[in-house]
N, C-alpha and C positions, 0 to 999 in steps of 0.2 A: 713813139711807139708805146702802146699801152700793153701791159702784161695782164692778160685775162686769167691765166691759170698759174697762180703762185701756190706751191705746196704749203700746207698749214704748218708742217713740221718736218724737218729732215730726219732721216733715219740712218743709222750706221753705228759703228763701233768707235767710241771716243778713245783717246789716248789713255785715259784713266781706266776705262774698261779693259783695254788691251793689257795694261800693266797688271791689273788685278787678276785677270785670267792667267797671265804668265806666272804670277806669283803663286796662284793656286795650283797650277800644273807643276811648278817646281817643288812646292811643298809635298804634293802627292808623290812625285818621283823620288824625292829624298826619303820619304817615309817608307816607300816600297824597297828602296835600296838598303835601308837599314834593317828592315824586318825579314827580307828574303833569306839571308844567311842563317838566321835563327830557326826558321821553319825548315830550311833545307837540312840543317844539321840534325834537327829533331827527327825528320823523316828517315835519315840515314841510320841513326841509332835505333829507331823503332824497327826498321827493316832488318838490321843486323841481329837484334834480339829475337825477332820472329824466326830468323834462319837458324839461330842457335837453339831456340826452344823446339824447333821441328826436327832436330837431329835425333836419330835413334840412340837409345841408351844414354841420353844426356844426364839422366838422374843418377847414374852410377859414377859419374866423373866428379873429381874434386873441384873446389872453388878456383884454385889457381889454373887448373886445366881449362875450365869453362871461361875464365877471363882471357886466357891465351887464345881460345877459339873465337871469342867475341872480338878481340883486337884484330885478329886476322880477317874476320868478316868486315869490320869497319875499313880496314886498309883496302880490301877488294872493292868496297863500295866507293871509295875515293879514287878509283881508277888507278890503283897501284901506287899512289903517292902517300908516303908516310910523313906526316907533318911534324912528327916529334924529332926528326933529325936536325 
C-alpha cells in the first residue's frame, strides 16, 4: 500500500507550548490577584473622600470631626465590616 498523500508537517500544540501557555496564564492571574486589592482600596478611599467633600458645611468642621466622618464613610463602603477590630 502506497501513501500518496502524506502531510508535509503536522500541526498542533506541543507539550512545551501547553506548559508555556499555562505558565503565562498563571503569571497573569497571580499578577491580577495581587494588584486588585490595591486598586479596590484606592477606589474606596477616593469614593469616601468625595462623599465627605460633597457634604454641606464641611468647611466649618474640625479636623477630628472630618476624620470621624471619613472613617464612617469607609466603614460603609466596606459593607459594614470594620477591619480594625
